[in-house]
PASEBA-1860 file (N, C-alpha, C; in nm, 3 decimals):
! residues 288
1> MPHDDCVS> 0.095/-0.127/0.007/-0.008/-0.005/0.012/0.091/0.124/0.020 ~ 0.067/0.217/-0.065/0.146/0.349/-0.086/0.124/0.422/0.033 ~ 0.229/0.468/0.073/0.246/0.555/0.208/0.131/0.652/0.229 ~ 0.113/0.723/0.116/-0.010/0.820/0.135/-0.142/0.757/0.177 ~ -0.152/0.638/0.094/-0.297/0.568/0.138/-0.292/0.514/0.287 ~ -0.181/0.462/0.328/-0.162/0.436/0.460/-0.185/0.522/0.565 ~ -0.141/0.638/0.515/-0.145/0.752/0.617/-0.307/0.801/0.627 ~ -0.358/0.786/0.522/-0.510/0.815/0.493/-0.585/0.718/0.563
9> VKREHVNG> -0.560/0.601/0.562/-0.644/0.505/0.631/-0.611/0.523/0.791 ~ -0.498/0.558/0.823/-0.499/0.575/0.974/-0.554/0.703/1.038 ~ -0.557/0.792/0.933/-0.635/0.925/0.979/-0.773/0.882/0.974 ~ -0.838/0.824/0.903/-0.961/0.773/0.889/-1.004/0.711/1.047 ~ -0.921/0.614/1.061/-0.934/0.544/1.171/-0.942/0.611/1.301 ~ -0.836/0.701/1.306/-0.814/0.792/1.437/-0.968/0.880/1.443 ~ -1.009/0.939/1.330/-1.118/1.005/1.348/-1.236/0.933/1.349 ~ -1.244/0.812/1.330/-1.359/0.734/1.354/-1.352/0.704/1.508
17> VISILVMA> -1.243/0.668/1.581/-1.251/0.661/1.733/-1.277/0.797/1.772 ~ -1.225/0.888/1.747/-1.279/1.031/1.802/-1.410/1.068/1.796 ~ -1.473/1.024/1.682/-1.623/1.043/1.678/-1.689/0.960/1.750 ~ -1.650/0.835/1.808/-1.721/0.746/1.887/-1.719/0.796/2.027 ~ -1.565/0.824/2.061/-1.546/0.893/2.185/-1.639/1.008/2.223 ~ -1.670/1.103/2.111/-1.733/1.227/2.144/-1.869/1.183/2.153 ~ -1.921/1.094/2.077/-2.083/1.059/2.076/-2.088/0.988/2.245 ~ -1.986/0.915/2.270/-2.019/0.837/2.408/-2.000/0.950/2.521
25> AGVYALIV> -1.921/1.059/2.497/-1.909/1.159/2.590/-2.042/1.248/2.601 ~ -2.121/1.270/2.481/-2.214/1.337/2.460/-2.351/1.281/2.530 ~ -2.346/1.120/2.503/-2.448/1.068/2.564/-2.436/1.043/2.723 ~ -2.313/1.028/2.763/-2.293/1.031/2.916/-2.325/1.181/2.984 ~ -2.294/1.285/2.897/-2.330/1.402/2.950/-2.496/1.438/2.976 ~ -2.544/1.360/2.869/-2.702/1.364/2.864/-2.756/1.285/2.963 ~ -2.705/1.175/2.987/-2.757/1.105/3.113/-2.742/1.170/3.229 ~ -2.629/1.241/3.252/-2.579/1.306/3.401/-2.677/1.416/3.388
33> LLLFLGQA> -2.719/1.493/3.306/-2.793/1.598/3.298/-2.947/1.570/3.328 ~ -2.981/1.470/3.261/-3.120/1.425/3.300/-3.142/1.370/3.430 ~ -3.040/1.286/3.480/-3.018/1.282/3.629/-3.023/1.375/3.729 ~ -2.991/1.479/3.682/-2.944/1.584/3.776/-3.082/1.678/3.798 ~ -3.145/1.683/3.660/-3.283/1.736/3.658/-3.394/1.666/3.707 ~ -3.379/1.524/3.701/-3.509/1.453/3.755/-3.477/1.367/3.865 ~ -3.420/1.438/3.977/-3.388/1.367/4.079/-3.485/1.362/4.174 ~ -3.588/1.447/4.163/-3.703/1.431/4.260/-3.784/1.324/4.218
41> RLLYFPNI> -3.796/1.291/4.074/-3.880/1.159/4.025/-3.817/1.037/4.071 ~ -3.673/1.061/4.084/-3.602/0.927/4.116/-3.614/0.895/4.273 ~ -3.618/0.984/4.350/-3.627/1.007/4.498/-3.766/0.954/4.552 ~ -3.859/1.011/4.505/-4.009/1.029/4.570/-4.097/0.961/4.475 ~ -4.176/0.860/4.526/-4.283/0.800/4.456/-4.408/0.769/4.502 ~ -4.470/0.897/4.538/-4.589/0.893/4.605/-4.723/0.821/4.509 ~ -4.694/0.809/4.374/-4.773/0.746/4.292/-4.752/0.610/4.264 ~ -4.682/0.548/4.315/-4.619/0.420/4.321/-4.656/0.323/4.442
49> PSRTLGPG> -4.775/0.231/4.481/-4.858/0.179/4.365/-4.964/0.281/4.324 ~ -5.019/0.385/4.423/-5.114/0.495/4.390/-5.107/0.616/4.508 ~ -5.160/0.703/4.466/-5.178/0.797/4.600/-5.320/0.790/4.657 ~ -5.395/0.699/4.583/-5.543/0.681/4.637/-5.512/0.587/4.759 ~ -5.581/0.622/4.854/-5.570/0.523/4.974/-5.639/0.402/4.977 ~ -5.574/0.293/5.023/-5.681/0.159/5.025/-5.739/0.152/5.127 ~ -5.777/0.025/5.192/-5.844/-0.006/5.312/-5.771/0.059/5.432 ~ -5.841/0.100/5.515/-5.797/0.154/5.643/-5.743/0.048/5.758
57> PDSIGLVY> -5.704/0.074/5.850/-5.667/-0.024/5.979/-5.774/-0.104/6.021 ~ -5.910/-0.055/6.025/-5.995/-0.139/6.056/-6.046/-0.255/5.976 ~ -5.990/-0.252/5.852/-5.991/-0.383/5.775/-5.929/-0.487/5.829 ~ -5.838/-0.457/5.924/-5.755/-0.579/5.984/-5.780/-0.579/6.138 ~ -5.894/-0.507/6.169/-5.939/-0.528/6.302/-5.874/-0.402/6.413 ~ -5.819/-0.288/6.339/-5.761/-0.192/6.440/-5.836/-0.077/6.463 ~ -5.843/-0.031/6.546/-5.936/0.102/6.578/-5.841/0.221/6.554 ~ -5.889/0.306/6.490/-5.793/0.442/6.445/-5.908/0.556/6.407
65> ERVELFTD> -5.836/0.672/6.416/-5.888/0.801/6.405/-5.834/0.854/6.281 ~ -5.887/0.908/6.203/-5.840/0.998/6.090/-5.824/1.149/6.156 ~ -5.698/1.207/6.129/-5.662/1.318/6.182/-5.605/1.400/6.072 ~ -5.594/1.551/6.083/-5.546/1.637/6.006/-5.414/1.700/6.081 ~ -5.317/1.711/6.008/-5.192/1.779/6.081/-5.176/1.899/5.992 ~ -5.130/2.017/6.059/-5.099/2.129/5.996/-4.941/2.179/6.012 ~ -4.871/2.206/5.913/-4.751/2.247/5.920/-4.720/2.391/5.933 ~ -4.596/2.422/5.979/-4.579/2.563/6.016/-4.565/2.645/5.869
73> DGVRLDAW> -4.566/2.608/5.759/-4.578/2.685/5.629/-4.719/2.653/5.575 ~ -4.805/2.613/5.639/-4.958/2.607/5.629/-4.993/2.471/5.507 ~ -4.939/2.354/5.540/-4.964/2.228/5.447/-5.057/2.173/5.537 ~ -5.158/2.089/5.485/-5.252/1.996/5.553/-5.193/1.871/5.531 ~ -5.173/1.777/5.609/-5.130/1.654/5.599/-5.259/1.546/5.656 ~ -5.235/1.434/5.594/-5.337/1.344/5.626/-5.273/1.237/5.695 ~ -5.341/1.206/5.830/-5.276/1.106/5.923/-5.369/1.008/5.989 ~ -5.310/0.919/6.055/-5.413/0.813/6.112/-5.330/0.800/6.264
81> FLPARNSR> -5.442/0.805/6.365/-5.370/0.787/6.494/-5.458/0.656/6.525 ~ -5.367/0.548/6.591/-5.427/0.427/6.641/-5.381/0.392/6.788 ~ -5.485/0.409/6.861/-5.476/0.390/7.007/-5.463/0.237/7.022 ~ -5.351/0.189/7.107/-5.338/0.061/7.148/-5.389/0.030/7.302 ~ -5.444/-0.086/7.309/-5.503/-0.128/7.450/-5.360/-0.134/7.542 ~ -5.404/-0.058/7.660/-5.283/-0.083/7.774/-5.157/-0.018/7.705 ~ -5.158/0.088/7.636/-5.051/0.132/7.559/-4.940/0.168/7.641 ~ -4.798/0.122/7.602/-4.684/0.135/7.684/-4.602/0.265/7.615
89> GVVLFFHG> -4.666/0.298/7.508/-4.592/0.426/7.433/-4.642/0.440/7.319 ~ -4.578/0.553/7.236/-4.658/0.587/7.103/-4.532/0.589/7.002 ~ -4.570/0.542/6.893/-4.471/0.559/6.769/-4.517/0.647/6.694 ~ -4.418/0.724/6.640/-4.441/0.835/6.546/-4.359/0.765/6.414 ~ -4.453/0.747/6.331/-4.413/0.647/6.219/-4.385/0.745/6.078 ~ -4.258/0.718/6.040/-4.226/0.781/5.894/-4.191/0.683/5.789 ~ -4.273/0.662/5.716/-4.272/0.562/5.606/-4.173/0.601/5.488 ~ -4.161/0.492/5.404/-4.057/0.503/5.296/-4.120/0.609/5.189
97> NAGNISHR> -4.022/0.598/5.076/-4.045/0.709/4.959/-4.150/0.669/4.868 ~ -4.225/0.560/4.881/-4.351/0.507/4.781/-4.460/0.481/4.855 ~ -4.586/0.523/4.777/-4.702/0.497/4.841/-4.750/0.591/4.957 ~ -4.838/0.513/5.022/-4.896/0.598/5.150/-4.922/0.531/5.273 ~ -4.997/0.572/5.366/-5.015/0.515/5.481/-5.105/0.409/5.478 ~ -5.190/0.393/5.385/-5.262/0.259/5.372/-5.175/0.142/5.335 ~ -5.044/0.164/5.300/-4.973/0.053/5.256/-4.897/-0.009/5.341 ~ -4.893/0.034/5.475/-4.839/-0.001/5.587/-4.893/-0.051/5.700
105> LDSLKIFN> -4.992/-0.116/5.642/-5.110/-0.200/5.741/-5.036/-0.312/5.835 ~ -4.933/-0.400/5.764/-4.851/-0.470/5.830/-4.757/-0.426/5.947 ~ -4.705/-0.305/5.920/-4.638/-0.263/6.033/-4.724/-0.199/6.153 ~ -4.821/-0.147/6.112/-4.951/-0.089/6.204/-4.982/-0.214/6.289 ~ -5.001/-0.315/6.237/-5.049/-0.434/6.326/-4.934/-0.494/6.422 ~ -4.814/-0.480/6.360/-4.689/-0.516/6.445/-4.699/-0.421/6.585 ~ -4.707/-0.287/6.544/-4.682/-0.205/6.673/-4.803/-0.223/6.757 ~ -4.926/-0.234/6.707/-5.030/-0.277/6.782/-5.029/-0.385/6.903
113> DLQLSTLI> -4.947/-0.506/6.810/-4.913/-0.625/6.902/-4.828/-0.594/7.003 ~ -4.757/-0.514/6.969/-4.617/-0.459/7.097/-4.687/-0.370/7.189 ~ -4.823/-0.353/7.193/-4.873/-0.254/7.275/-4.822/-0.108/7.244 ~ -4.814/-0.064/7.133/-4.784/0.071/7.115/-4.878/0.153/7.032 ~ -4.930/0.248/7.094/-5.011/0.362/6.985/-4.935/0.401/6.882 ~ -4.979/0.446/6.778/-4.893/0.475/6.665/-4.980/0.594/6.584 ~ -4.891/0.684/6.550/-4.924/0.800/6.478/-4.848/0.784/6.354 ~ -4.926/0.754/6.219/-4.877/0.764/6.088/-4.922/0.879/5.993
121> FDYRGYGR> -4.849/0.928/5.939/-4.879/1.054/5.851/-4.843/1.041/5.710 ~ -4.894/1.094/5.595/-4.824/1.122/5.454/-4.761/1.248/5.441 ~ -4.641/1.235/5.406/-4.564/1.348/5.356/-4.644/1.435/5.259 ~ -4.634/1.569/5.277/-4.669/1.646/5.168/-4.673/1.601/5.049 ~ -4.764/1.593/4.955/-4.755/1.524/4.796/-4.798/1.397/4.806 ~ -4.799/1.312/4.924/-4.832/1.187/4.917/-4.991/1.158/4.955 ~ -5.038/1.047/4.912/-5.182/1.013/4.966/-5.282/1.125/4.970 ~ -5.343/1.167/5.080/-5.438/1.276/5.059/-5.368/1.401/5.112
129> SDGKVSEQ> -5.245/1.422/5.143/-5.193/1.522/5.202/-5.173/1.625/5.076 ~ -5.191/1.751/5.124/-5.172/1.855/5.026/-5.016/1.897/5.008 ~ -5.010/1.972/4.891/-4.862/2.016/4.867/-4.768/1.948/4.800 ~ -4.654/1.987/4.752/-4.556/1.919/4.719/-4.413/1.887/4.776 ~ -4.386/1.749/4.757/-4.291/1.701/4.843/-4.158/1.753/4.794 ~ -4.069/1.781/4.913/-3.934/1.831/4.904/-3.866/1.786/5.040 ~ -3.724/1.798/5.041/-3.654/1.753/5.145/-3.697/1.845/5.276 ~ -3.694/1.963/5.267/-3.723/2.055/5.372/-3.880/2.038/5.404
137> GTYRDAQA> -3.950/2.010/5.306/-4.067/1.990/5.348/-4.092/1.872/5.430 ~ -4.050/1.747/5.400/-4.063/1.634/5.505/-4.012/1.662/5.627 ~ -3.923/1.767/5.646/-3.882/1.799/5.792/-3.982/1.877/5.845 ~ -4.029/1.969/5.764/-4.158/2.040/5.818/-4.259/1.951/5.863 ~ -4.286/1.854/5.775/-4.406/1.762/5.801/-4.371/1.679/5.923 ~ -4.255/1.647/5.968/-4.219/1.571/6.084/-4.254/1.661/6.225 ~ -4.234/1.771/6.198/-4.238/1.859/6.325/-4.375/1.893/6.347 ~ -4.477/1.884/6.253/-4.605/1.892/6.269/-4.669/1.762/6.326
145> AWRYLTEQ> -4.617/1.639/6.301/-4.636/1.552/6.364/-4.620/1.548/6.520 ~ -4.504/1.581/6.532/-4.445/1.602/6.695/-4.534/1.699/6.774 ~ -4.562/1.804/6.711/-4.658/1.901/6.780/-4.768/1.852/6.786 ~ -4.844/1.776/6.697/-4.965/1.716/6.720/-4.980/1.629/6.844 ~ -4.858/1.519/6.852/-4.863/1.449/6.964/-4.843/1.514/7.114 ~ -4.738/1.594/7.095/-4.707/1.677/7.223/-4.783/1.780/7.274 ~ -4.843/1.833/7.197/-4.924/1.954/7.212/-5.072/1.927/7.222 ~ -5.137/1.882/7.115/-5.268/1.859/7.101/-5.326/1.706/7.187
153> RGIAASQI> -5.236/1.621/7.167/-5.253/1.508/7.254/-5.205/1.502/7.385 ~ -5.117/1.588/7.413/-5.042/1.600/7.556/-4.955/1.473/7.591 ~ -4.911/1.418/7.478/-4.816/1.308/7.506/-4.676/1.338/7.536 ~ -4.647/1.294/7.654/-4.484/1.339/7.707/-4.375/1.287/7.602 ~ -4.269/1.364/7.563/-4.184/1.321/7.492/-4.128/1.182/7.529 ~ -4.105/1.161/7.657/-4.048/1.047/7.722/-4.141/0.913/7.672 ~ -4.231/0.934/7.603/-4.329/0.821/7.592/-4.324/0.791/7.419 ~ -4.258/0.879/7.365/-4.250/0.876/7.218/-4.139/0.819/7.135
161> ILFGRSLG> -4.147/0.718/7.075/-4.058/0.635/7.009/-4.045/0.676/6.828 ~ -3.959/0.738/6.782/-3.969/0.768/6.659/-3.928/0.663/6.548 ~ -3.989/0.617/6.462/-3.967/0.501/6.371/-3.943/0.547/6.232 ~ -3.847/0.527/6.162/-3.832/0.558/6.007/-3.777/0.441/5.948 ~ -3.844/0.438/5.834/-3.802/0.328/5.746/-3.758/0.375/5.604 ~ -3.628/0.340/5.569/-3.598/0.380/5.437/-3.589/0.541/5.437 ~ -3.649/0.614/5.332/-3.641/0.744/5.342/-3.672/0.821/5.471 ~ -3.774/0.749/5.509/-3.821/0.777/5.641/-3.744/0.790/5.776
169> AAVAAHLA> -3.642/0.695/5.748/-3.530/0.688/5.852/-3.452/0.825/5.871 ~ -3.430/0.910/5.755/-3.346/1.015/5.750/-3.424/1.133/5.826 ~ -3.575/1.099/5.783/-3.665/1.238/5.830/-3.650/1.210/6.002 ~ -3.677/1.084/6.039/-3.698/1.042/6.174/-3.569/1.094/6.245 ~ -3.445/1.063/6.191/-3.306/1.109/6.252/-3.313/1.257/6.265 ~ -3.364/1.327/6.156/-3.363/1.486/6.154/-3.430/1.531/6.277 ~ -3.552/1.463/6.288/-3.645/1.521/6.417/-3.561/1.477/6.568 ~ -3.475/1.360/6.548/-3.449/1.303/6.673/-3.323/1.407/6.722
177> HQQKPAGL> -3.244/1.475/6.615/-3.168/1.574/6.672/-3.218/1.702/6.701 ~ -3.338/1.704/6.672/-3.383/1.852/6.728/-3.470/1.840/6.845 ~ -3.551/1.718/6.873/-3.626/1.688/6.984/-3.586/1.611/7.085 ~ -3.643/1.557/7.178/-3.583/1.461/7.292/-3.684/1.365/7.294 ~ -3.705/1.260/7.199/-3.807/1.138/7.228/-3.731/1.047/7.321 ~ -3.824/0.925/7.341/-3.749/0.819/7.407/-3.655/0.751/7.349 ~ -3.675/0.732/7.216/-3.577/0.651/7.147/-3.605/0.650/6.991 ~ -3.503/0.614/6.917/-3.528/0.633/6.779/-3.494/0.499/6.727
185> IIESGFVS> -3.591/0.459/6.597/-3.548/0.317/6.533/-3.547/0.352/6.389 ~ -3.444/0.317/6.341/-3.381/0.323/6.184/-3.403/0.195/6.132 ~ -3.477/0.168/6.033/-3.500/0.060/5.975/-3.457/0.059/5.806 ~ -3.363/-0.004/5.767/-3.346/-0.001/5.628/-3.285/0.137/5.583 ~ -3.219/0.209/5.660/-3.161/0.336/5.650/-3.035/0.346/5.571 ~ -3.015/0.488/5.521/-2.881/0.506/5.447/-2.820/0.613/5.510 ~ -2.699/0.625/5.502/-2.625/0.711/5.535/-2.634/0.868/5.495 ~ -2.690/0.883/5.369/-2.702/0.993/5.310/-2.734/0.966/5.170
193> VPELAAQL> -2.808/1.034/5.094/-2.842/1.028/4.961/-2.717/1.012/4.864 ~ -2.618/1.124/4.888/-2.483/1.107/4.810/-2.421/0.991/4.832 ~ -2.418/0.974/4.950/-2.332/0.843/5.005/-2.375/0.722/4.926 ~ -2.514/0.696/4.945/-2.589/0.574/4.879/-2.589/0.590/4.741 ~ -2.582/0.695/4.665/-2.586/0.718/4.519/-2.443/0.670/4.451 ~ -2.343/0.725/4.521/-2.192/0.692/4.507/-2.184/0.549/4.509 ~ -2.239/0.453/4.601/-2.215/0.332/4.612/-2.289/0.238/4.514 ~ -2.421/0.292/4.464/-2.501/0.224/4.382/-2.441/0.243/4.236
201> YPWLPARW> -2.432/0.398/4.210/-2.368/0.423/4.080/-2.215/0.470/4.062 ~ -2.136/0.393/4.086/-1.999/0.440/4.088/-1.934/0.486/3.943 ~ -2.020/0.504/3.860/-1.975/0.548/3.725/-2.023/0.667/3.698 ~ -2.088/0.735/3.796/-2.140/0.862/3.787/-2.090/0.953/3.892 ~ -2.064/1.071/3.865/-2.015/1.184/4.004/-2.154/1.205/4.093 ~ -2.185/1.120/4.158/-2.294/1.110/4.205/-2.294/1.216/4.340 ~ -2.199/1.229/4.395/-2.186/1.327/4.520/-2.200/1.477/4.463 ~ -2.141/1.489/4.365/-2.134/1.602/4.299/-2.293/1.652/4.221
209> LARFQYPT> -2.363/1.532/4.166/-2.469/1.582/4.128/-2.604/1.567/4.242 ~ -2.591/1.520/4.345/-2.674/1.526/4.452/-2.741/1.651/4.470 ~ -2.885/1.673/4.456/-2.959/1.795/4.519/-3.020/1.765/4.628 ~ -3.041/1.650/4.673/-3.106/1.629/4.794/-2.992/1.545/4.871 ~ -3.000/1.555/5.014/-2.899/1.528/5.090/-2.934/1.408/5.205 ~ -3.039/1.449/5.265/-3.089/1.344/5.384/-2.986/1.276/5.471 ~ -2.910/1.352/5.516/-2.785/1.311/5.574/-2.788/1.249/5.705 ~ -2.865/1.119/5.709/-2.889/1.040/5.825/-2.790/1.027/5.918
217> GEYLDSVS> -2.658/0.998/5.865/-2.559/0.977/5.972/-2.505/1.115/6.031 ~ -2.502/1.235/5.968/-2.486/1.369/6.030/-2.572/1.393/6.151 ~ -2.714/1.367/6.125/-2.801/1.359/6.231/-2.772/1.269/6.354 ~ -2.734/1.156/6.327/-2.702/1.064/6.437/-2.588/1.112/6.507 ~ -2.497/1.172/6.453/-2.369/1.229/6.526/-2.425/1.298/6.660 ~ -2.549/1.380/6.656/-2.582/1.460/6.748/-2.687/1.400/6.812 ~ -2.714/1.305/6.800/-2.867/1.227/6.877/-2.825/1.179/7.010 ~ -2.831/1.215/7.120/-2.793/1.131/7.242/-2.913/1.075/7.313
225> LPVLIVHS> -2.985/0.984/7.230/-3.069/0.906/7.310/-3.071/0.750/7.246 ~ -3.136/0.655/7.312/-3.147/0.507/7.262/-3.174/0.514/7.105 ~ -3.077/0.427/7.019/-3.103/0.384/6.913/-3.116/0.256/6.868 ~ -3.184/0.223/6.785/-3.192/0.100/6.742/-3.167/0.081/6.591 ~ -3.063/0.037/6.509/-3.060/0.023/6.399/-3.113/-0.104/6.331 ~ -3.196/-0.117/6.215/-3.246/-0.244/6.187/-3.235/-0.260/6.024 ~ -3.147/-0.368/5.998/-3.126/-0.370/5.848/-3.126/-0.542/5.803 ~ -3.139/-0.578/5.685/-3.150/-0.711/5.634/-3.002/-0.714/5.552
233> RDDEIIPF> -2.941/-0.814/5.573/-2.822/-0.825/5.501/-2.857/-0.866/5.343 ~ -2.982/-0.913/5.304/-3.040/-0.900/5.193/-3.099/-0.797/5.116 ~ -3.088/-0.693/5.190/-3.156/-0.561/5.112/-3.086/-0.551/4.988 ~ -3.169/-0.547/4.885/-3.123/-0.536/4.745/-3.150/-0.391/4.710 ~ -3.170/-0.303/4.795/-3.206/-0.166/4.747/-3.111/-0.065/4.825 ~ -3.079/-0.069/4.948/-3.002/-0.007/5.043/-2.903/-0.121/5.108 ~ -2.803/-0.101/5.048/-2.679/-0.224/5.089/-2.676/-0.222/5.234 ~ -2.642/-0.332/5.308/-2.637/-0.379/5.442/-2.532/-0.286/5.506
241> DQGRSLFE> -2.410/-0.274/5.426/-2.317/-0.183/5.491/-2.342/-0.043/5.546 ~ -2.469/-0.004/5.456/-2.511/0.129/5.494/-2.587/0.135/5.646 ~ -2.641/0.043/5.646/-2.698/0.007/5.804/-2.584/-0.005/5.883 ~ -2.475/-0.075/5.871/-2.370/-0.080/5.980/-2.303/0.053/5.991 ~ -2.279/0.121/5.870/-2.226/0.244/5.920/-2.293/0.348/5.992 ~ -2.422/0.336/5.998/-2.521/0.416/6.073/-2.482/0.361/6.207 ~ -2.505/0.212/6.231/-2.463/0.195/6.351/-2.352/0.243/6.424 ~ -2.241/0.231/6.347/-2.108/0.276/6.395/-2.093/0.425/6.424
249> RAREPKQF> -2.185/0.495/6.357/-2.195/0.651/6.380/-2.273/0.685/6.523 ~ -2.375/0.602/6.545/-2.464/0.616/6.646/-2.401/0.602/6.764 ~ -2.447/0.699/6.875/-2.384/0.687/7.010/-2.463/0.584/7.102 ~ -2.391/0.550/7.221/-2.451/0.461/7.314/-2.567/0.537/7.362 ~ -2.651/0.482/7.424/-2.684/0.328/7.405/-2.732/0.295/7.273 ~ -2.689/0.189/7.209/-2.734/0.160/7.073/-2.762/-0.001/7.065 ~ -2.858/-0.038/6.982/-2.862/-0.184/6.936/-2.867/-0.204/6.786 ~ -2.844/-0.318/6.757/-2.846/-0.355/6.598/-2.933/-0.481/6.610
257> LELKGGHN> -3.026/-0.455/6.508/-3.098/-0.591/6.472/-3.093/-0.637/6.311 ~ -3.037/-0.748/6.316/-3.019/-0.791/6.165/-3.134/-0.865/6.119 ~ -3.190/-0.842/6.000/-3.296/-0.912/5.956/-3.257/-1.011/5.860 ~ -3.388/-1.082/5.781/-3.366/-1.168/5.674/-3.467/-1.098/5.567 ~ -3.447/-1.130/5.439/-3.539/-1.078/5.355/-3.510/-0.960/5.283 ~ -3.602/-0.893/5.188/-3.571/-0.807/5.100/-3.588/-0.659/5.179 ~ -3.577/-0.542/5.090/-3.596/-0.419/5.156/-3.728/-0.382/5.197 ~ -3.811/-0.435/5.133/-3.945/-0.407/5.163/-4.029/-0.515/5.247
265> DGFLVSGS> -3.983/-0.619/5.254/-4.041/-0.736/5.324/-3.956/-0.808/5.458 ~ -3.859/-0.756/5.483/-3.759/-0.808/5.567/-3.809/-0.809/5.700 ~ -3.907/-0.719/5.743/-3.975/-0.715/5.881/-4.071/-0.807/5.858 ~ -4.125/-0.858/5.758/-4.225/-0.972/5.768/-4.151/-1.110/5.749 ~ -4.059/-1.106/5.666/-3.973/-1.238/5.656/-3.909/-1.294/5.784 ~ -3.888/-1.195/5.858/-3.807/-1.214/5.996/-3.877/-1.273/6.103 ~ -4.013/-1.221/6.093/-4.096/-1.287/6.188/-4.085/-1.255/6.312 ~ -4.075/-1.335/6.397/-4.059/-1.342/6.569/-3.930/-1.268/6.607
273> QYLSGMDR> -3.824/-1.305/6.489/-3.688/-1.253/6.514/-3.703/-1.082/6.529 ~ -3.803/-1.043/6.421/-3.810/-0.898/6.434/-3.875/-0.836/6.565 ~ -4.019/-0.922/6.589/-4.091/-0.891/6.699/-3.994/-0.890/6.828 ~ -3.923/-0.973/6.862/-3.861/-0.986/6.971/-3.739/-0.884/6.978 ~ -3.678/-0.866/6.869/-3.566/-0.757/6.880/-3.618/-0.616/6.898 ~ -3.748/-0.605/6.840/-3.822/-0.450/6.858/-3.849/-0.453/7.010 ~ -3.904/-0.545/7.067/-3.941/-0.565/7.204/-3.851/-0.554/7.289 ~ -3.736/-0.609/7.280/-3.622/-0.591/7.371/-3.555/-0.434/7.355
281> FLVSVIGE> -3.565/-0.361/7.272/-3.535/-0.238/7.242/-3.617/-0.155/7.340 ~ -3.756/-0.182/7.296/-3.871/-0.103/7.368/-3.862/-0.111/7.537 ~ -3.837/-0.250/7.567/-3.824/-0.277/7.710/-3.716/-0.169/7.763 ~ -3.611/-0.173/7.711/-3.490/-0.103/7.757/-3.522/0.068/7.742 ~ -3.603/0.113/7.673/-3.637/0.257/7.660/-3.754/0.289/7.734 ~ -3.874/0.219/7.721/-3.994/0.245/7.803/-4.056/0.167/7.900 ~ -3.969/0.052/7.915/-4.047/-0.052/7.995/-4.136/-0.168/7.945 ~ -4.169/-0.239/8.014/-4.247/-0.349/7.973/-4.389/-0.294/7.920
END
């Protein structure tokens, strides 16, 4: 092959490689941009499976009251209060990032069996609650629930257990570092959104992209009350080591309860192990 033809072929090859790299970089940049702009849709799932409420607690034999909470920025929240017989305390329940309060009946039954009254509410933009969900909004929602229990119902802070699952764990931890409840339970929680995203998507500049923080670990740093961390080694959404990291950051007194099963059903799959672990923590915090 003549020298000029050889040079031409090499040049075409280099140009082709450059074109592919430019296209790949463009696609990557587009993905990054879409993820940056669409984070709220990736974090909050109020419409999955639906914003429409399903059957209430009475469908499984639990007595409850429908109540309304009002935040300091004027948002109305939908909530249920479930009194337990011979109640030994009250759980303030912060649910995860999908669905609404009617999708947590299994947990409400468990708390009732543990002789705990429960207040569960939907964040703004979830279920029948008004408003649009945001990180700061969920924190305001938590404060509204706390005020309802302590001011309107007159329940002592020493009788309230904060329980947060998944995204709700971050909201519960934020409230715990502002108030003084009897204890804090974090189930299937994460250290922070940027930390979790960096672990799940190592090929993305996740920490730089994150517009939401929910720094559960940072909140735990300043929490000086009994803490129970609950996590399953089989969790397919939030890795087990996220839960272990939270436990390591928590101050004493603290307990760790390891479950079996997935992110959304570990507490059910683990059955009596879950119940006994929860009861053990409750006895240490609020007694028999």
